[in-house]
N, C-alpha and C positions, 0 to 999 in steps of 0.2 A: 503493499500499499504505501505508495509514494515516497517517502525517504525512511521507508524500512521500519516505522513503526506502525506496521498492521496487528502485531501483537497487543496494540493498548486497544484494540475495538471492543467494545463492549461485548457478550455475545448474543444478546438480543440484537444487536445491531448485525450482526454476522449471519443470525440465526433468518433475518429479514432478507438479506442479499440471497441467501440460498434457496429462498420459496419464491417463484414466480405469483406476482401480485395478480389478485384480484381484489376487487372494489367491495367495500363491507356489505355484507346483507341481512345483517340487521335493522330493524325501524326505529326512528326516533321515539316511537311510543313505547317500544321494549327498553329503550333507554332511561325515558324519563319513569315507567316504573318501578325501575331497579334503585332508583335512588328516594329515600324518606323526604317527605314534603316539608318534614322541620328544618332540614340541611340548608333549605334554599332560605328561610326567615333570615331577618336581620336583625340586631341584636345593636342598637346604637351605643349602647354603655361600653360595650367590649370594642366598638369601632375606635369610641372615643381616647379610651385606654391605649390602644396602639397609636394613634396619633399624639399625643401627650408622650407616649415613650420614646417616638422617634424625634420630637421636638426637644428633649430633656436630654435624650444623647447629644445631638449635634450641638447645644448649649455646653453639656459638659466636655463635649471633645475642643470645642473652640477653649475653653478654661484650660484645658491640657495642653494645647497647643500654644497658648499666650505664656504660659511656662516653662516653654524647651528652652529659650533661650537665654532669660534667667538662672533657670537650673545652670546652664553652661558656663553663663559668666560667673558662678559661685563656686565652677569645678564641681558641681554637684554634692555642695557643702562638704567641699574639701578632699571629697573622697577619691578623687580622681587626680592626676596629674594633670595641669593646662598643658595644650595641645593637642596630640594626635589621641589619646585617650577620650578626650572629650568632644573632639570631633564626629570620631565614630559612633558615640552614645549619640550624642544631639541627631546625626543623620538616621540614627536607628529611630529614634523615637520621632523623627517627623516622618518618616518610613509607616511608624504603626499610627501614626496620626491621619496620613493621606489614605491608608489603604483604612482604615475603619469606619473615616467620614464619608469616603465613596460608600462603603457596603449600609452607612445610613443613610447615604441621599438616593441611593438606588432604591431604599425601602421606602424612601419619601416618596420618591416617583410611584411608584407601585400603589400607594394609597391615594396618591391621588388620579391613579388610574381606574382604582376601583370607585372613589368620588365618581367619575366619571360614567361609569358603568348605574352609578344609582345604587352601590350598593353597601355605604356603610351607612348610610341615614335614611330613614323612613321620607324625612323632606327633601325633593328635588333643590329645592332652592339651597339647601343647609348644605347638601352634597356639593352642589356647585360652588360655592363659597369654597368649603373647604379644599377641593379640588384645584381652584383658581389661585387660591394662596399657596398652596404647598407648589404646583407648578410653576405660578411665577416667581418663587424664591430660586428655581432651578431653570430658570431662563426658558420654560417650556411655552409655546402659546396655549392656553389649556384647551379653550372655547375651539380653537382651531384644529388642536391636535384631537379632540374629544370629537369631532365630527368625522375626520376621515378615518379614527380610531374605529369608530362604529359600522363606518360602510366596510373596513376590512373583515369585523365579524360577520355581517350578511354575507359575505362573498367570499371567506376564505379559501385561497388555492384554485379561485376561477382566476384562469389566466386573461379574461376578457375585463370582470370586473374587481377584481382584489386592487386593494389600495395600494398594500404594503410589499415588500419582498416578491414583487412581479419576475420572474425568469427574463434574463435577455435570451434572445431566439440567435440561430444560426445567422440570419440576417442582419443582425446588429452589430455581428462582428463582420460582418461582408465575407463570408465564408462561403466557396462553393456548395454545391449541393451534398448532402451525405454521400451520393453516388460518385462524384465526382471529385471529392477530397483528397488530398493526399496526407501524408504523414506531414511532410513541410508544411503545409499550408496551416495545419493546427500548431506547428511548432512553429510558427511565423508571428501567429497572433497570442499565442500563450506563454512560450517558453521565457522563463527567467529566473534569475540565482535563487535559493531560498531567502538570500537574505534582502533582497529584494521586495520577494512577495509579503515576508514576515514587514516590513516596512511598510506595503501597502495595505496589511492587515490589522497594522496598528492605526494607521490614519483612517481605516473606515470605521473600527469601532470608538475611535477618539473623537471625528471629527463628521462620519457619515450621516449622523443624526440631524446635523445642520445641513449638510449637503442636500439630504431628503426633504427638510422646510423648507429650502430656499429653490431648490431646483428640482423636486419630486424625481429623484434621482430614487431607480427601481422602485417609482411609484405606477400607477394604473398607465397605461400607454393610450388612453381614449380622450387624455388632455393634452393641449397645446404646449409648443417648446414655452419656458417661461412661467409654467404653473407653478405657485408657490403657495406657502399656509399664512401668507401676511399680507396679502393683497385681499379685503372684502370682498371686493367683485371678480376673485377667483372662480373658477368653475367648479373647483373643490366643494363650493358653498351654493346654497340655497338663499334664495334673498334672505329669508326669514332669518337667517343666521349671521348676516351681514353686521350687524351691530355686538353683536356678542364676540366677532374677529376684532372689532376697533378695541373692545372693551380689552382683547388680549394683547393687542398692540401697546395699549396705555399702560397694560401692566409691565410689560417687558421694558418699556421705555424707563418706568419710575426704575425698577430693578436696576436695570444698566446705569441710569444716573447713580443711584447709591454707590456700585460698585466703584465709578468712576470718582466720586466723592473719597471711597476709604481709598485710592492709589494703588498703583500696579504693583508697590513690595507686598502690601497685605492679601491685595485681592489672588496673587501669584501664590505665596504659602496655604492661605485660608481655602482658597475656593477652588481656585483653575485644577491644579493638580488631582484633587480629590474628584472635582469635576469629570474628568477624562476615565475616572477608574469605573463609571456607571455603564457597563455593555454589558447584554446578555438576551435582548431579543432577536438578534439575527438565529439564533441556533433552533428558536421552535420551530419556523417554518423551511429551514433552508438544509437538506440532508439528501445523501445520494440515493435513500432508498424511500422517501418520502414521495406521491407524487404528485401533480399540478392537472388540473383540468379544464379542458375546453368543451363548450357548446352543450349539448344534452347530458356531456357524461357526468358535468358537475351538479352537486346536490348539497343542501346545507349539511346533510350528515358527512357526507363524503368528505367536505372541506373542512369541517369541523374534527375530523378522525386524520386528516391529514398534517398533523404537528406532533412534536414530540416531547414526552416529560424527559427531564433530565435531572439528576442530584446535583445540580450545580454548587459548588462550593459546602455540600454536605450540612451540616447541621447550620451551619454560618449560612446558608442559602435559605434554608428553612425560616430563619431567626430574622432575618434581615430583610430578604425579598420578600416576605409572606406569602410564601407556596405559588409564586407566579412561575418558575421553571418546574418544579418537581410535580405541579398538578396542573400545567396549561391546558393538555387534555379537556378535564374536567372544565376548564374555566371556558372554553370555545363552545362544551355542549351547554353550559349554564352560566351563562354571561351575569344572570341577576343573582347568584348564589355568593353567599359572602366566600372571601379569602381562606378565613380561619377555619372553614367546612370543609373546605379544599381535598385534604387528604381522606376523609370520608366519603366526599362524592366520587372521589378515582377509585376507593376501591369497590365501591356499588358499581359504576360503569365497566369495570376491569371485566366482573362476573359476565355481563353480556357482550361485550367485544371481544374479549378473550384474544386471539392472535390478530385480532384487529388495533386492539390497544399498542401505541407504539412508546417503548420505554427505552433508554440507551444510557447505561452506566458506563460508556467512554469516559475517561478524564475529558474535563468539556473544556480544557485548552486546546488540547491535542483534537477534539470534536470540531474544534472552532478552525483551527488548522484545517483539519480534512475537509469541510463544508466549502472553505475557502480558496481550496486547492481543486476542490472536484465537483463542485458546482456552479460550472461556468455559463452553462447553456442550454437549453431545449430547442426540440425541434419545431417548426413552424407549421406541419402536415399531421401531427399525433394529437388524437383527443384526451389522451390520458399519457402524459410525459414525464419522464423523470431526466434529472439533471446528467448533461453530459461531463465528460472530463477532458482535459488538456489534449487526448489522443480521439476525441469524437465519439468517445464510449458511453454509454448508460452503464451503470453497474447493475441495475435491478432490470429484470424482463417482466412485461405483461404474461401472465397465464395463456398459453396458447388455445384451451378448450374455450376460454372465456371469451377471445377471440372470434373463436369460429362461430360460438353462438349468438355473438354480436353481430358477425358478418349475416349468419342464417337470417336475425330477426329483421335486419334492416331490407335484406331482399323481399322479405313476406310483406312487408307494410311498404315498399316501395309501391308510387301509383305505375298503372299498367301502360304502357306503350301506344299512344293513340295511333291508327290505322295510317294517318296521313302523314305521321313520320316515320313510319316502321322502314326499315331498311329492306330493300329488296335482295330475296336469297342471290 
């Protein structure tokens, strides 16, 4: 596998590669019947406790960060020799601050995300106020993001209608057809050094969010060039949503003004570095074993099932990310369910989805590398499409029996040829 780390693949991932793909055959009724209704009910007090917890952790970490330089100036109470020992400890403490604050802010993003879905409180107004405050603090245009994110949930993994992580196609890279393409054609487009690939991956993870917001990169192709999340008249939004987009922009302007007032030194140390560590959404929907659908092959159920649960950062992911990676499949089937019930909902739907439930224990940072290097493009002529790699190869195939049945069915429902258009023998 790529750089010789195939042994890092989780057994669930390897099992999917070995099994030809057949779309899920269960029904939404089956899935909803498996989940107890009390798991879908909100608990505003519990939600409030999570919001207050993350705000308190942010404040405590700010306090911790503000003590690092004074501790260093005193050589940590005289316990260290001034010089390299103090420098090493200070650097380590700043690393702890940046890493932990990034985790907390990723959790705050998740809470704002849940507020956008209306799953924190019973009041839509309270949900939107809390979501707006939390997301604006992280320079996220809450109402603009909320609009396109809802559209993403309505059409997950639909190549024509999804709003996020829409795959590039062969023609996007100006590649020859799959019948005419040679190894050189792929190498000319995709061949690069591992160091360069790593650099691109880090840039995508650190700044790809802003590229998507400002240029709609990897967003829906139904929109014209220049489409972005900041223009109230953008085709991303309905006319009734335009006032809320302006509110999002005002919030961002106020937050940016506050950061400018703090000054570049404080912002760099306390805000910018941990901000860059918030990265986890790409892997939910970008995987060599997960399909994307066109036309009549897409259904809500198939799209919701075409995502992957990952134990990102283990217990830290559970604690800080509010189950967003561990229970992402459940989130797509039950977007109105509160996140803290995600583990129980996941256990319930696994009994129904069975082999159609996608889980991957692959170490997440390797999985990120794997998807970044293997999920490059899809074909234009496939109604069920799997990502292809730099050699023009898809790692997973569609079950041939399913393809035969689909072809037979399409022939049965095709309209008969009219006599006037029939060809003569």
